[in-house]
TIFI-786280 format. One record per residue: residue number from 1; residue in three letters; x, y negated, z negated of N, C-alpha, C in turn. Coordinates in steps of 0.1 Angstrom, whole numbers, plus 5000, padded with zeros to 4 digits. Example, Ala and Ser with C-alpha at 12.3 -4.5 7.8 and 13.67 -1.06 7.14 Angstrom:
// residues 2
REC   seq   type    n_u    n_v    n_w   ca_u   ca_v   ca_w    c_u    c_v    c_w
REC     1    ala   5132   5057   4922   5123   5045   4922   5132   5033   4922
REC     2    ser   5128   5022   4929   5137   5011   4929   5129   5000   4921
***
This chain:
// residues 94
REC   seq   type    n_u    n_v    n_w   ca_u   ca_v   ca_w    c_u    c_v    c_w
REC     1    met   1278   1458   2470   1283   1452   2465   1286   1465   2453
REC     2    ala   1296   1469   2446   1299   1480   2443   1289   1481   2428
REC     3    gln   1284   1491   2425   1274   1488   2411   1273   1503   2401
REC     4    pro   1273   1502   2393   1273   1518   2387   1257   1528   2388
REC     5    leu   1256   1536   2389   1243   1544   2392   1242   1554   2378
REC     6    asp   1238   1559   2375   1233   1573   2366   1244   1587   2375
REC     7    thr   1253   1590   2363   1258   1600   2366   1247   1617   2369
REC     8    leu   1249   1621   2382   1240   1633   2389   1249   1644   2377
REC     9    glu   1239   1657   2376   1250   1671   2372   1248   1674   2384
REC    10    arg   1251   1684   2386   1256   1690   2396   1244   1702   2394
REC    11    val   1234   1705   2400   1221   1714   2402   1230   1724   2412
REC    12    asn   1228   1724   2429   1228   1732   2436   1234   1723   2450
REC    13    arg   1240   1725   2458   1242   1724   2472   1233   1713   2474
REC    14    asn   1221   1716   2478   1207   1715   2486   1205   1699   2476
REC    15    glu   1199   1703   2469   1197   1693   2456   1207   1687   2451
REC    16    asp   1216   1685   2451   1225   1673   2455   1223   1664   2463
REC    17    met   1226   1674   2480   1223   1665   2481   1213   1657   2483
REC    18    arg   1203   1662   2482   1192   1654   2482   1197   1642   2476
REC    19    arg   1192   1645   2460   1192   1634   2457   1201   1620   2463
REC    20    leu   1212   1627   2468   1223   1618   2476   1216   1602   2484
REC    21    arg   1213   1613   2492   1200   1606   2506   1194   1597   2492
REC    22    glu   1191   1605   2489   1175   1590   2481   1182   1577   2475
REC    23    leu   1194   1581   2467   1205   1573   2464   1208   1562   2476
REC    24    val   1211   1563   2486   1219   1562   2501   1206   1556   2500
REC    25    arg   1194   1564   2504   1183   1548   2514   1175   1538   2499
REC    26    glu   1176   1541   2488   1173   1533   2478   1181   1521   2471
REC    27    his   1188   1521   2482   1206   1513   2470   1212   1503   2491
REC    28    gly   1206   1509   2504   1212   1509   2516   1228   1510   2510
REC    29    val   1232   1518   2507   1245   1527   2506   1250   1525   2516
REC    30    lys   1267   1521   2519   1276   1519   2535   1280   1530   2532
REC    31    gln   1287   1535   2518   1300   1542   2523   1300   1546   2506
REC    32    ile   1298   1561   2506   1303   1566   2493   1320   1578   2489
REC    33    val   1322   1567   2481   1341   1570   2477   1335   1584   2459
REC    34    val   1345   1598   2467   1345   1604   2456   1361   1610   2451
REC    35    thr   1364   1606   2436   1378   1604   2439   1378   1613   2426
REC    36    ser   1372   1622   2422   1367   1625   2408   1379   1641   2403
REC    37    trp   1389   1648   2421   1402   1650   2412   1410   1643   2408
REC    38    glu   1413   1629   2416   1424   1623   2409   1418   1622   2396
REC    39    ala   1408   1614   2396   1405   1611   2379   1410   1618   2369
REC    40    glu   1403   1629   2369   1408   1644   2365   1419   1648   2362
REC    41    arg   1432   1653   2370   1444   1646   2374   1449   1634   2360
REC    42    leu   1445   1626   2368   1450   1611   2357   1449   1612   2342
REC    43    leu   1435   1618   2337   1428   1620   2327   1437   1628   2317
REC    44    glu   1439   1638   2324   1451   1654   2324   1463   1644   2318
REC    45    glu   1463   1640   2328   1481   1634   2319   1479   1625   2311
REC    46    val   1474   1619   2310   1471   1607   2293   1472   1612   2287
REC    47    gln   1458   1622   2288   1458   1632   2266   1468   1640   2268
REC    48    gly   1474   1647   2279   1486   1655   2276   1499   1639   2270
REC    49    arg   1506   1632   2270   1507   1618   2270   1505   1618   2255
REC    50    phe   1497   1625   2251   1490   1613   2236   1490   1626   2225
REC    51    ile   1479   1636   2236   1490   1649   2226   1508   1651   2220
REC    52    arg   1517   1642   2231   1529   1646   2229   1530   1636   2222
REC    53    glu   1532   1624   2223   1532   1617   2216   1527   1619   2197
REC    54    glu   1518   1625   2194   1511   1628   2183   1519   1642   2178
REC    55    lys   1525   1647   2185   1534   1655   2181   1545   1655   2173
REC    56    arg   1550   1640   2178   1566   1630   2176   1570   1635   2160
REC    57    pro   1582   1638   2154   1586   1636   2143   1580   1620   2139
REC    58    gly   1574   1623   2133   1574   1600   2125   1569   1596   2135
REC    59    ala   1561   1602   2141   1552   1592   2152   1539   1588   2145
REC    60    lys   1532   1580   2146   1524   1566   2141   1509   1580   2143
REC    61    lys   1497   1576   2131   1489   1580   2144   1483   1578   2151
REC    62    ala   1480   1583   2161   1475   1572   2174   1458   1579   2175
REC    63    arg   1456   1559   2177   1439   1558   2179   1428   1568   2183
REC    64    lys   1423   1571   2176   1411   1579   2181   1404   1575   2195
REC    65    asp   1404   1564   2203   1402   1558   2211   1399   1567   2225
REC    66    his   1415   1569   2236   1416   1575   2242   1407   1591   2241
REC    67    gly   1403   1598   2232   1390   1606   2231   1383   1601   2238
REC    68    lys   1376   1592   2240   1363   1587   2247   1365   1582   2262
REC    69    met   1380   1587   2268   1379   1584   2281   1370   1591   2292
REC    70    thr   1365   1598   2295   1361   1605   2313   1361   1605   2317
REC    71    val   1364   1617   2327   1361   1615   2343   1356   1609   2351
REC    72    asp   1343   1604   2342   1340   1594   2354   1339   1575   2353
REC    73    ala   1347   1574   2340   1353   1566   2334   1367   1560   2342
REC    74    val   1368   1572   2347   1389   1570   2347   1383   1567   2367
REC    75    ala   1369   1573   2373   1369   1577   2383   1365   1564   2386
REC    76    ala   1357   1553   2381   1352   1543   2388   1370   1534   2384
REC    77    ala   1377   1537   2373   1386   1526   2374   1400   1528   2386
REC    78    val   1393   1540   2392   1402   1549   2402   1398   1539   2415
REC    79    ile   1388   1538   2419   1380   1533   2427   1381   1519   2434
REC    80    leu   1383   1515   2413   1386   1497   2421   1399   1494   2422
REC    81    lys   1406   1503   2413   1421   1499   2421   1428   1503   2431
REC    82    glu   1418   1511   2438   1416   1516   2455   1410   1503   2464
REC    83    tyr   1402   1501   2459   1395   1487   2465   1408   1475   2463
REC    84    leu   1412   1473   2453   1411   1460   2451   1433   1461   2462
REC    85    glu   1436   1471   2460   1446   1475   2467   1442   1473   2485
REC    86    lys   1431   1481   2486   1429   1480   2500   1427   1461   2506
REC    87    gln   1423   1457   2494   1420   1440   2500   1433   1433   2500
REC    88    glu   1440   1434   2489   1450   1432   2492   1461   1433   2502
REC    89    arg   1464   1446   2510   1468   1448   2519   1464   1438   2531
REC    90    ala   1447   1442   2532   1440   1434   2548   1441   1414   2543
REC    91    ala   1442   1411   2531   1452   1394   2528   1459   1394   2533
REC    92    glu   1468   1407   2533   1480   1402   2538   1482   1403   2551
REC    93    lys   1473   1408   2555   1477   1412   2574   1471   1401   2581
REC    94    ala   1460   1390   2571   1452   1384   2581   1468   1372   2581
***
């Protein structure tokens, strides 16, 4: 079952891999999915859209909530979206 764990701060390659191996053993992880690049790209796109909208003449002030989005939150959404799409494709084939 997918579950959130702590966010690991980058140390160095060896230490990062050691900590990942430890998490894999502790939680019986079968697969690791990394989508940070896509999450960063989506976050930049969304934040850029908010900035452009705020600069439009006569535009209402945008809510400040968009500033609270993080790469981790977007990555989690991307992972969930891709998982659900994969499940849907598998169901259609069955």
